[in-house]
N, C-alpha and C positions, 0 to 999 in steps of 0.2 A: 504494499500500499504506500509505503514511503517513497519507493522508487517510482511508482505511478505518479504521485503528487509532484515529485521533483521534475519528471518529464513534462507535466503540465505548465510548470512555472519557469522552466529553464529559459533563460534569455542569452542568446549568443551575440553579445555586443560586437564581436569581431566580423559578423556577417551583416552588420548595418551597412547599407549601400546607398549613399546619397546620390551617386551618379545614376543608379537605377530609378531613383525618384524623379530626377530631372528628365531622364529619358521617358519615364512614364508620362510626365506632363507634356513633353513634346509630342509623343504618340497621341495622347488624348486630344491635343490641339489640332493635330493633322486630321485625326478621326472625326472630330467635331466639325472642322471645316468641310471635310468631304461630305458629311451628312447634310450640312447646311447648303452646299453647292449642288450635290447630286441627289440628295434625299436619302431615305433609310436603306435604299438598295445598297448603298456603300457598305453596310454592315455585312451583307451577304458576300459581296466581293472580297472583303477583308478576310472572312472566314474561309472562303475558297482558297485564297492564297495561303493562308496559314496551314490548311490541311495539306496542301501540296508541298510546301516548304518543310513540313515535318517529315517528308519522305526523302529529302536530299541528304546523301546520295541515295540512289535506288538500291534495293537489296541485291547482293551478289548473284550474278546469273540472270538478272532481269534487266530488260531495256527500260529506257525512260517511258516509252509508249505503253508497255504493258504494266508498268508500275503506276503511272499517273492517269491514264485514261479511265480506268475503273473508278478512281477516286473522283475525278472531275464529273463524269457522266452520272455515276451513282449519287454523288452529293447533290447534283442539280436536280435529279429526279426526286430524291427525298425532300429536298427544299420545296419543290412544286407541290408534292403531296401534303406536306406539313402546313404550308400556308393556305392550301385549298381547304384543309380540314378546319382551320381556324380555331374558334373557341369551343368546338364540340369535344366534350370530355371523354366519351367512351372511345370514338375513333382515334383521338389523340393519344389516349392511354395505350391502345393496342399498337399504334405505330411506334411509340417510344419503347414499349416493351420488346417488340421484335428487333428494333434497332439496338437496344441495349444488349439483347442475347447475342446477336451477330457480332457486334462491336467487341464484346467480351471475349468471344471465341477467337476473333481475329487478333485481339490484343495479347493473347497468349503466345504469339509468335515472336514477339521482340518488344523492346522498350519503345521503339518508334511506332510499332503497330498499336501499342496500348495508347500512346499519345494521340494517334489519329482517331482511334476509336472514341477516346474521351472527348475530343474536340467536336467530332461529328455528332455524338450523342447530345452534347451540350447545345449545339446549334440547332438540332431538330426540336429540342425542348423550347428554345427561344423562338424558333420559327412558328410554332403553334400560336404565338401571341401577336403575330404580325398582320393578321387579317384586317385589322381596323386602321392601318396606316395610310390607306388610299392608294396603295401600290399592289398590283395584281400578282398572283402566284407565278405566272410565267416571267415577269420582270425580275422577281427575286431569283428564280431559277437560272435565268440567263446571267444575272449579276454574279451568282456563285461560279458559273462556268467561266465567265470572263476573268474573275479574280483568280481561279485555278490556273487559267492560261497564263495570266501575268506572273503568277508564282512559279510556274514551270519555266518561264523565260528568265526569271531571276536565277533560278537554280541552274539552268543551263549555262547562263553566262559565268556564274561562279565556277562551274566545272571546267569551262574552257580557259578560265584564268588560272586554273590549278589551285583555286582557293578551297575546294572541297577537302575535307579532312579525311575522307574514306570512311569505311564502315568498321565501327568498333565491334568488340566481341559481343556486347549486349545489343547490338543493332542488327545482327545477322538473322535474317528471316529463313526459317527452315526451307531447304530446297530438296533435300533427300532424307531418307531415313523412315522410321516407323510412324512418326507423328503425322506427316502430310498424307500417308497412304491409308490412314484410318478412315473408315466410313463415317458418314455424318452421325449415324446412330451411335457408333462407338465413341465418337467424340463427345456427344451429348452425355454419354454414361460415364465419362471420365470426371475426376475432381473438378477440372476446369468447366466441363459442361454443366455440372451440378450448380456451381456458382453462377454461371452464365444465366441459367434458367431462373434461379432464385433472384438474381439481380434484375433480370428483365421483369419478372413479376413485381418486384418491389418498386421499380421505377414506374410501372404502369399504375400501380396503386397510388404512388405519390403524385403522378399527373392528374389522376382522377380526383383525388382529394383537393389538390391545388385549384383546379378549375371549378370545383363545386363549392368549396368553402372560402376560397380567396380569389374571386373573379378579378379583382383589381390588379393583383400581382400573382398570377397563377403559376409562374415558372419557378419562383424561389424555392418552394417546397422540394420539387424534383431535383433542382440543382444541388440543394444541400444533401439530399440522399446520394446523388451521383458522386459527389466529391468525397463523402465519407465511406461509401460502399466499396472499399478496396482492401483486400487482404494484405498482410496478416491482421487477424482480429485485434491484437493488442494495439498496434499502430493506429488502426481505424478507431479504437476506442479513445485513445489519447486525442486524435484529431477531432472526433465528434465532440468530446467534452470541451476542447479548446474552442471549437467553432461556436458552440452554444454559449459558453462563457463570454467570448469576445463579442458575439452578437448582442448579448444582454448589456454589456458594458457600453457598446457602441450606441445602442438605443438610447440608454440613459443620458449619456453625454451629449449625443447629437440633438436629441429632443430639447434637452435643457439649453444648449447653445442657440438652437434655432428659435426657441421661445424668446430668449434674451435679445436676439437680433430683430425679431418681429418681421415687418415687411421690408426691411432694408436689403434689397436685392443685391447691391455690391458687396455687402457684408456676407451674405449667404454664398456668393460666388467665391469670396476669398476663403471661406471655411471649406468649401467644396474642393478648391484647388489644393489647399493645404492638406486636407485628408487624403487626396489622390496622391500627393507627393509622399506622405508618410506611409500609405498603403504599399506602394512599391518599394520604398526604402527599407521597410521592416519585414518584407515578405519571407525572409530567410531567418529572421531573428527569433520570432515566436509566433505560432500560427494564431494564437488568441489575439495578439496585437494586430496581426494582419486582418483577421475577421472583424475586429473592432472598427478598423478604419474603412474597410469595404462597406460595413454597415453605415458608417457616417456618411460616405460618399452617396450611397443610395438614398438616405434620409434627406440629405441637402439637395440632391437633384430632384427629388420628388417635391420638396418644399419650393424650390425655384420654379418648378412647373405649376405651383399653385395647390398642391395637395397638403393635407394636414400632417405635420411632422409626427405627432404622437400616433396618429392612425397608421401611417405608413410604417413607422418604426415598430409599432406593436404587431402589425401584420408580419413583418419580416422576422421578428423574434418567434412568434407562434409557428410560422412556417419552418423556421430553422429547427426548432425543437422537434416538431412532427417529422421532418425529413431525416433528422439524425435518428430518431426513434425507429423509423422504418429501416434505416441502414443497419442499426444494431440487431433488429429482428432477423434481417436477411443473413447477416454475418453469423449470428447465433445458430440459426437453422442450418447453415452450411457446415459449421463445426459439428453439430450434433449428428446430422445425417452422414457426414464423411466419416465420423468416428464409428458409427454403427456399421458402415460398409467395411471398414478395416477389421472390426471385431468379427464380422461375418465371414 
């Protein structure tokens, strides 16, 4: 118990990164300008580029085309489906559940595959909330594909300049051996398959509850589950508690400061930018601190847009706690069922 408590409160001051904070502000400024000039489709383009860049360089034995085309085309199709579904809770839950299962199975191949799966799943959850933005599903889908193509161009340029670092041991995706030759049924029956199924079901439940109970901010619940729902269980437990604790502290502090600022928009913008800077600077210092500033960014952004700070903060806290609880249930069931399989 003492060790667990120490993990919760450990602060690694040496990993404070002020340059990352400045870089985060710069990215936020560029991203905000792109949305202001191009519209919300800029978000889809950015995600498309990010998914592709997470594949740089392509796995050994695979060409750029075979590595990137499925990501770009598949991501664009999923984007179209998610935006078309809109705020419908049941179809949205089914879509995220299926994507969660496939992404988890794919993520077992390498670290980069896991990152791609995480980003795609996160994007599909967000895309379910975009139906009311005044932009059609086809436009978001095309924007994702364009962003993916742009990311591919950047990756190719890096490779030609010799800037690519090559494929590390943890980035090698299986090309031969027993794992790739297993049937889909055998893969689902494996420990990874068990976790994938339970994770998909958990994400589906999170989406269903989010769209039913919190229609104003339906994605937060599923995002909290997705971030915490990663083995091993002990690490997930630490992250879950830190996320809940940080969110609670963030709500209290941000609501209090937003209330003190009142309708002073420049003051709210300053608080928003300061929180964004600190969010990026402390992301490796302590996860509870990171979650606290993430929550502050959300609360201030909602307040700038005219929402009530206490209401948006309260919703985020409630959704975070529910999302973490769902993740803990999934991880607990995974441990119990896997243990029974071993004993059998």
